[in-house]
C-alpha positions as CSV (number, residue, x, y, z in Angstrom):
1,X,0.0,-0.1,0.1
2,X,1.7,3.1,-1.5
3,X,2.5,6.4,1.8
4,X,0.2,7.9,0.8
5,X,-2.6,5.3,1.4
6,X,-1.3,4.5,5.3
7,X,-1.6,8.1,6.0
8,X,-5.2,8.1,4.6
9,X,-6.6,5.6,7.0
10,X,-5.0,7.0,9.7
11,X,-6.4,10.8,9.1
12,X,-10.3,8.6,8.6
13,X,-9.3,6.2,11.8
14,X,-8.0,9.4,14.3
15,X,-4.6,8.4,14.4
16,X,-2.7,10.5,12.5
17,X,-0.1,12.6,14.1
18,X,-1.0,16.4,14.2
19,X,1.7,17.9,11.8
20,X,0.8,14.8,9.2
21,X,-2.6,15.6,9.7
22,X,-3.1,19.4,8.6
23,X,-1.0,18.3,5.8
24,X,-3.0,16.3,4.4
25,X,-6.0,17.8,5.5
26,X,-4.6,20.9,3.1
27,X,-4.0,18.2,-0.1
28,X,-7.5,17.6,1.0
29,X,-8.9,20.7,0.0
30,X,-6.8,21.4,-3.3
31,X,-8.1,18.3,-4.3
32,X,-11.9,17.5,-4.8
33,X,-12.4,15.0,-5.5
34,X,-9.4,13.4,-2.7
35,X,-11.5,14.9,-0.6
36,X,-14.6,13.2,-1.9
37,X,-12.7,9.9,-1.5
38,X,-11.3,10.8,2.0
39,X,-14.9,10.9,3.2
40,X,-16.2,7.4,1.4
41,X,-13.7,5.4,3.4
42,X,-14.6,7.2,6.6
43,X,-18.3,6.8,6.4
44,X,-16.9,3.0,4.9
45,X,-14.6,2.2,7.9
46,X,-17.4,3.5,10.6
47,X,-19.9,1.2,8.6
48,X,-17.4,-1.8,9.4
49,X,-17.0,-0.8,13.2
50,X,-19.9,-1.6,13.4
51,X,-20.9,-4.3,11.9
52,X,-18.2,-6.4,13.8
53,X,-19.5,-8.1,16.9
54,X,-17.9,-7.4,19.7
55,X,-15.0,-10.2,21.6
56,X,-14.7,-10.9,24.3
57,X,-12.2,-12.8,26.0
58,X,-12.6,-16.4,27.9
59,X,-13.0,-16.2,31.5
60,X,-10.2,-19.1,31.3
61,X,-8.3,-16.8,28.8
62,X,-8.7,-14.2,31.7
63,X,-7.6,-15.9,34.4
64,X,-4.0,-17.2,32.9
65,X,-3.9,-13.7,32.2
66,X,-4.6,-12.6,35.7
67,X,-2.5,-15.1,36.8
68,X,0.6,-14.3,34.3
69,X,0.5,-11.2,36.3
70,X,2.9,-10.7,39.7
71,X,1.1,-10.2,42.7
72,X,2.2,-7.7,44.5
73,X,2.2,-8.5,47.9
74,X,2.3,-5.5,51.6
75,X,5.9,-5.1,51.1
76,X,6.9,-5.7,47.4
77,X,7.5,-2.0,47.9
78,X,10.4,-3.0,51.3
79,X,12.1,-5.6,49.3
80,X,14.8,-3.4,47.1
81,X,15.4,-1.8,50.5
82,X,16.1,-5.2,52.0
83,X,17.9,-6.5,49.3
84,X,21.0,-3.5,49.5
85,X,20.2,-4.0,53.8
86,X,20.9,-7.9,53.4
87,X,23.3,-8.2,50.0
88,X,20.9,-10.4,49.0
89,X,18.7,-10.8,46.0
90,X,15.3,-9.1,45.5
91,X,14.2,-12.8,44.4
92,X,15.6,-14.1,48.2
93,X,14.3,-11.4,49.9
94,X,11.0,-11.9,48.1
95,X,11.1,-15.3,49.4
96,X,11.6,-14.4,53.3
97,X,9.9,-11.7,53.6
98,X,7.0,-14.2,52.2
99,X,7.7,-16.5,55.9
100,X,6.1,-13.0,57.8
101,X,2.4,-14.6,57.4
102,X,4.3,-17.6,57.8
103,X,5.8,-16.8,61.7
104,X,4.6,-20.5,64.0
105,X,6.7,-22.1,61.3
106,X,9.6,-24.0,62.3
107,X,12.4,-22.1,60.9
108,X,10.9,-19.2,62.9
109,X,12.8,-20.1,66.3
110,X,11.2,-18.4,69.6
111,X,14.0,-16.8,71.9
112,X,14.4,-16.3,75.3
113,X,12.4,-13.1,75.6
114,X,9.1,-13.9,75.6
115,X,7.5,-13.2,72.7
116,X,9.6,-12.8,70.7
117,X,10.6,-14.9,67.4
118,X,13.5,-14.8,64.7
119,X,14.1,-16.5,61.6
120,X,18.0,-16.4,61.0
121,X,19.4,-17.0,57.6
122,X,23.2,-15.8,55.9
123,X,23.6,-12.4,54.2
124,X,25.1,-12.0,50.9
125,X,29.3,-11.1,50.7
126,X,29.0,-7.6,52.8
127,X,27.4,-8.7,55.4
128,X,28.6,-12.2,56.5
129,X,30.3,-11.7,59.3
130,X,27.3,-9.5,61.4
131,X,23.8,-11.8,62.8
132,X,20.7,-11.4,60.0
133,X,17.4,-12.2,61.0
134,X,13.9,-11.2,61.1
135,X,12.6,-10.5,63.9
136,X,9.0,-11.2,65.3
137,X,7.9,-9.3,68.5
138,X,4.0,-9.6,69.7
139,X,1.9,-6.9,70.4
140,X,2.1,-5.3,73.7
141,X,5.7,-6.7,74.5
142,X,8.9,-5.6,75.5
143,X,11.9,-5.7,73.8
144,X,14.1,-5.2,76.7
145,X,16.7,-2.5,77.8
146,X,20.4,-3.9,76.4
147,X,23.5,-2.4,74.9
148,X,25.5,-2.7,71.4
149,X,28.6,-4.2,70.9
150,X,28.6,-3.8,67.6
151,X,27.4,-1.7,65.3
152,X,23.3,-2.5,64.2
153,X,20.9,-1.7,61.8
154,X,17.1,-2.3,61.9
155,X,14.4,-2.0,59.2
156,X,10.9,-2.0,60.5
157,X,8.3,-4.1,58.0
158,X,4.8,-3.9,60.1
159,X,4.1,-3.0,63.2
160,X,5.0,0.2,64.8
161,X,6.7,0.6,68.3
162,X,8.6,3.5,70.2
163,X,12.1,3.5,72.4
164,X,12.5,4.7,76.0
165,X,13.0,8.1,75.1
166,X,9.9,8.7,73.3
167,X,10.7,8.3,69.5
168,X,7.8,5.9,67.7
169,X,9.5,3.3,64.9
170,X,6.4,2.8,61.9
171,X,6.7,0.7,58.9
172,X,9.7,2.1,56.1
173,X,11.8,3.4,59.3
174,X,15.5,2.6,59.1
175,X,17.2,3.1,62.5
176,X,21.5,2.2,63.5
177,X,22.3,2.4,66.5
178,X,26.3,3.0,66.8
179,X,28.5,1.3,69.4
180,X,27.7,2.0,73.0
181,X,24.6,2.5,72.8
182,X,21.3,1.2,74.4
183,X,17.2,1.6,74.3
184,X,14.8,-1.3,74.7
185,X,11.3,-1.4,72.7
186,X,7.6,-1.4,73.4
187,X,5.7,-2.5,70.8
188,X,2.0,0.0,70.3
189,X,-0.8,-0.8,68.3
190,X,-2.5,-4.0,68.2
191,X,-0.3,-5.3,65.4
192,X,3.1,-7.5,65.8
193,X,5.8,-6.0,65.3
194,X,8.3,-6.8,62.6
195,X,11.9,-5.7,61.7
196,X,14.9,-6.8,59.5
197,X,18.1,-6.6,61.3
198,X,22.2,-6.6,61.2
199,X,23.9,-6.9,63.8
200,X,27.6,-7.1,63.9
201,X,28.2,-8.0,67.8
202,X,25.5,-10.4,69.9
203,X,23.8,-7.7,72.5
204,X,24.6,-7.2,76.1
205,X,21.5,-6.9,78.2
206,X,21.3,-4.4,80.8
207,X,19.8,-4.3,84.5
208,X,21.9,-7.3,86.1
209,X,19.0,-9.9,86.1
210,X,17.9,-12.4,84.2
211,X,15.9,-11.8,81.5
212,X,12.5,-12.5,82.8
213,X,12.4,-11.1,85.9
214,X,13.4,-7.7,83.7
215,X,10.3,-8.6,82.1
216,X,8.7,-8.3,84.6
217,X,9.6,-4.6,85.4
218,X,7.9,-1.9,85.2
219,X,8.6,-0.2,82.1
220,X,9.2,3.4,82.0
221,X,9.9,5.8,79.4
222,X,12.7,7.9,79.6
223,X,14.5,5.9,82.0
224,X,18.5,5.8,82.0
225,X,20.4,1.9,82.8
226,X,22.3,0.9,84.1
227,X,24.3,-2.4,83.5
Protein backbone atom coordinates (compact mmCIF):
# COMPACT_ATOMS: atom_id res chain seq x y z
CA UNK A 1 0.00 0.00 0.00
CA UNK A 2 1.36 3.45 -0.90
CA UNK A 3 2.43 5.79 1.88
CA UNK A 4 -0.34 8.25 0.89
CA UNK A 5 -2.96 5.51 1.20
CA UNK A 6 -1.62 4.54 4.65
CA UNK A 7 -1.84 8.14 5.79
CA UNK A 8 -5.37 8.40 4.45
CA UNK A 9 -6.49 5.36 6.48
CA UNK A 10 -4.78 6.70 9.61
CA UNK A 11 -6.52 10.04 9.05
CA UNK A 12 -9.89 8.33 8.69
CA UNK A 13 -9.27 6.39 11.91
CA UNK A 14 -8.24 9.56 13.75
CA UNK A 15 -4.74 8.28 14.63
CA UNK A 16 -2.63 10.34 12.25
CA UNK A 17 -0.15 12.62 13.99
CA UNK A 18 -1.08 16.30 14.13
CA UNK A 19 1.51 17.65 11.66
CA UNK A 20 0.82 14.95 9.09
CA UNK A 21 -2.95 15.35 9.56
CA UNK A 22 -2.80 19.10 8.88
CA UNK A 23 -0.68 18.57 5.76
CA UNK A 24 -3.03 15.88 4.46
CA UNK A 25 -6.12 17.99 5.07
CA UNK A 26 -4.57 20.84 3.09
CA UNK A 27 -4.03 18.42 0.20
CA UNK A 28 -7.62 17.18 0.43
CA UNK A 29 -9.00 20.72 0.30
CA UNK A 30 -6.97 21.42 -2.82
CA UNK A 31 -8.25 18.26 -4.57
CA UNK A 32 -12.08 17.89 -4.39
CA UNK A 33 -12.04 14.35 -5.83
CA UNK A 34 -9.54 13.21 -3.20
CA UNK A 35 -11.67 14.84 -0.53
CA UNK A 36 -14.73 12.93 -1.71
CA UNK A 37 -12.75 9.66 -1.70
CA UNK A 38 -11.51 10.31 1.84
CA UNK A 39 -15.04 10.87 3.11
CA UNK A 40 -16.17 7.65 1.45
CA UNK A 41 -13.30 5.79 3.08
CA UNK A 42 -14.19 7.21 6.46
CA UNK A 43 -17.82 6.18 6.05
CA UNK A 44 -16.78 2.66 5.01
CA UNK A 45 -14.56 2.27 8.08
CA UNK A 46 -17.37 3.49 10.35
CA UNK A 47 -19.78 1.00 8.80
CA UNK A 48 -17.26 -1.82 9.19
CA UNK A 49 -16.70 -0.97 12.84
CA UNK A 50 -20.41 -1.05 13.58
CA UNK A 51 -20.89 -4.31 11.69
CA UNK A 52 -18.28 -6.21 13.72
CA UNK A 53 -19.51 -7.92 16.84
CA UNK A 54 -17.50 -7.18 19.98
CA UNK A 55 -15.10 -9.94 21.03
CA UNK A 56 -15.20 -10.99 24.66
CA UNK A 57 -12.42 -13.01 26.23
CA UNK A 58 -13.28 -16.25 27.99
CA UNK A 59 -13.04 -16.52 31.76
CA UNK A 60 -10.27 -19.08 31.32
CA UNK A 61 -8.22 -16.57 29.31
CA UNK A 62 -8.79 -13.87 31.92
CA UNK A 63 -7.64 -16.23 34.67
CA UNK A 64 -4.49 -17.17 32.75
CA UNK A 65 -3.62 -13.54 32.07
CA UNK A 66 -4.20 -12.51 35.67
CA UNK A 67 -2.21 -15.51 36.87
CA UNK A 68 0.74 -14.44 34.77
CA UNK A 69 0.88 -11.03 36.43
CA UNK A 70 3.29 -10.97 39.35
CA UNK A 71 1.24 -10.37 42.52
CA UNK A 72 1.96 -7.26 44.56
CA UNK A 73 2.75 -8.17 48.16
CA UNK A 74 2.33 -5.90 51.15
CA UNK A 75 6.11 -5.79 51.53
CA UNK A 76 6.76 -5.17 47.85
CA UNK A 77 7.95 -1.62 48.43
CA UNK A 78 10.59 -2.82 50.92
CA UNK A 79 12.17 -5.59 48.85
CA UNK A 80 14.80 -3.35 47.26
CA UNK A 81 15.76 -1.81 50.60
CA UNK A 82 16.04 -5.20 52.29
CA UNK A 83 18.08 -6.53 49.38
CA UNK A 84 20.58 -3.70 49.83
CA UNK A 85 20.58 -4.13 53.60
CA UNK A 86 21.30 -7.87 53.50
CA UNK A 87 23.32 -7.85 50.26
CA UNK A 88 20.97 -10.47 48.78
CA UNK A 89 18.95 -10.73 45.58
CA UNK A 90 15.42 -9.39 45.35
CA UNK A 91 14.17 -12.93 44.69
CA UNK A 92 15.76 -14.22 47.90
CA UNK A 93 14.37 -11.30 49.91
CA UNK A 94 10.86 -11.79 48.50
CA UNK A 95 10.93 -15.43 49.58
CA UNK A 96 12.05 -14.45 53.08
CA UNK A 97 9.41 -11.74 53.47
CA UNK A 98 6.68 -14.21 52.50
CA UNK A 99 7.55 -16.13 55.67
CA UNK A 100 6.31 -13.24 57.81
CA UNK A 101 2.78 -14.50 57.24
CA UNK A 102 3.86 -17.99 58.35
CA UNK A 103 5.42 -17.23 61.73
CA UNK A 104 4.46 -20.63 63.16
CA UNK A 105 6.69 -22.51 60.73
CA UNK A 106 9.73 -24.34 62.05
CA UNK A 107 12.27 -21.95 60.52
CA UNK A 108 11.04 -19.20 62.86
CA UNK A 109 12.72 -19.85 66.20
CA UNK A 110 11.51 -18.92 69.67
CA UNK A 111 13.92 -16.83 71.74
CA UNK A 112 14.47 -16.49 75.51
CA UNK A 113 12.51 -13.24 75.26
CA UNK A 114 8.78 -13.94 75.75
CA UNK A 115 6.75 -13.05 72.66
CA UNK A 116 9.80 -12.73 70.39
CA UNK A 117 10.62 -14.98 67.45
CA UNK A 118 13.46 -14.73 64.96
CA UNK A 119 14.08 -15.99 61.43
CA UNK A 120 17.85 -16.30 60.97
CA UNK A 121 19.61 -16.47 57.61
CA UNK A 122 22.98 -15.69 56.07
CA UNK A 123 23.52 -12.34 54.43
CA UNK A 124 25.57 -11.64 51.34
CA UNK A 125 29.34 -11.06 51.23
CA UNK A 126 29.15 -7.49 52.52
CA UNK A 127 27.44 -8.57 55.79
CA UNK A 128 28.70 -12.15 55.95
CA UNK A 129 30.28 -11.62 59.39
CA UNK A 130 27.13 -10.10 60.92
CA UNK A 131 23.99 -11.72 62.31
CA UNK A 132 21.08 -11.26 59.88
CA UNK A 133 17.43 -12.00 60.39
CA UNK A 134 13.81 -10.99 60.71
CA UNK A 135 12.43 -10.45 64.21
CA UNK A 136 8.80 -10.55 65.33
CA UNK A 137 7.73 -9.03 68.65
CA UNK A 138 4.13 -9.69 69.61
CA UNK A 139 1.71 -6.83 70.23
CA UNK A 140 2.04 -5.28 73.67
CA UNK A 141 5.40 -6.92 74.33
CA UNK A 142 8.68 -5.30 75.30
CA UNK A 143 12.02 -5.88 73.63
CA UNK A 144 14.17 -5.39 76.72
CA UNK A 145 16.90 -2.82 77.30
CA UNK A 146 20.28 -3.74 75.85
CA UNK A 147 23.60 -2.18 74.97
CA UNK A 148 25.12 -2.58 71.51
CA UNK A 149 28.55 -4.14 71.35
CA UNK A 150 28.57 -3.67 67.59
CA UNK A 151 26.77 -1.63 64.98
CA UNK A 152 23.10 -2.48 64.39
CA UNK A 153 20.75 -1.58 61.54
CA UNK A 154 17.00 -2.14 61.79
CA UNK A 155 14.34 -1.68 59.09
CA UNK A 156 10.74 -1.78 60.34
CA UNK A 157 8.53 -3.94 58.12
CA UNK A 158 5.29 -4.16 60.12
CA UNK A 159 3.75 -2.61 63.20
CA UNK A 160 4.68 0.36 65.36
CA UNK A 161 6.98 0.69 68.34
CA UNK A 162 8.41 3.25 70.73
CA UNK A 163 11.79 3.24 72.43
CA UNK A 164 12.56 4.43 75.93
CA UNK A 165 13.53 7.87 74.62
CA UNK A 166 10.03 8.36 73.21
CA UNK A 167 11.00 7.92 69.56
CA UNK A 168 8.37 6.09 67.50
CA UNK A 169 8.99 3.67 64.64
CA UNK A 170 6.68 2.80 61.73
CA UNK A 171 6.94 0.59 58.63
CA UNK A 172 9.69 1.83 56.34
CA UNK A 173 11.68 3.50 59.14
CA UNK A 174 15.39 2.68 59.19
CA UNK A 175 17.19 2.92 62.52
CA UNK A 176 20.89 2.70 63.31
CA UNK A 177 22.56 2.21 66.69
CA UNK A 178 26.30 2.51 67.15
CA UNK A 179 28.66 0.78 69.54
CA UNK A 180 27.85 1.60 73.17
CA UNK A 181 24.30 2.87 72.55
CA UNK A 182 21.43 1.35 74.50
CA UNK A 183 17.64 1.29 74.33
CA UNK A 184 14.48 -0.83 74.66
CA UNK A 185 11.41 -1.10 72.46
CA UNK A 186 7.74 -1.50 73.28
CA UNK A 187 5.27 -2.60 70.61
CA UNK A 188 2.32 -0.27 70.14
CA UNK A 189 -1.20 -0.94 68.86
CA UNK A 190 -2.63 -4.42 68.26
CA UNK A 191 -0.29 -5.51 65.48
CA UNK A 192 2.94 -7.41 65.98
CA UNK A 193 6.20 -5.63 65.26
CA UNK A 194 8.38 -7.16 62.55
CA UNK A 195 11.76 -5.76 61.64
CA UNK A 196 14.80 -6.72 59.59
CA UNK A 197 18.09 -6.55 61.47
CA UNK A 198 21.81 -6.65 60.75
CA UNK A 199 23.80 -6.97 63.98
CA UNK A 200 27.59 -6.99 64.09
CA UNK A 201 27.96 -8.42 67.61
CA UNK A 202 25.57 -9.86 70.24
CA UNK A 203 23.85 -7.33 72.46
CA UNK A 204 24.48 -7.05 76.19
CA UNK A 205 21.28 -7.21 78.23
CA UNK A 206 21.06 -4.61 80.97
CA UNK A 207 19.94 -4.28 84.64
CA UNK A 208 22.09 -7.21 85.82
CA UNK A 209 18.96 -9.39 86.17
CA UNK A 210 17.72 -12.44 84.36
CA UNK A 211 15.74 -11.62 81.26
CA UNK A 212 12.46 -12.80 82.75
CA UNK A 213 12.96 -10.73 85.90
CA UNK A 214 13.50 -7.66 83.78
CA UNK A 215 10.38 -8.27 81.74
CA UNK A 216 8.34 -8.36 84.92
CA UNK A 217 9.73 -4.97 85.99
CA UNK A 218 7.81 -1.81 85.20
CA UNK A 219 8.89 -0.17 81.96
CA UNK A 220 9.17 3.58 82.18
CA UNK A 221 9.88 5.69 79.04
CA UNK A 222 12.91 7.92 79.40
CA UNK A 223 14.48 5.89 82.19
CA UNK A 224 18.27 5.46 82.12
CA UNK A 225 19.41 1.86 82.52
CA UNK A 226 22.64 0.77 84.18
CA UNK A 227 24.59 -2.44 83.84
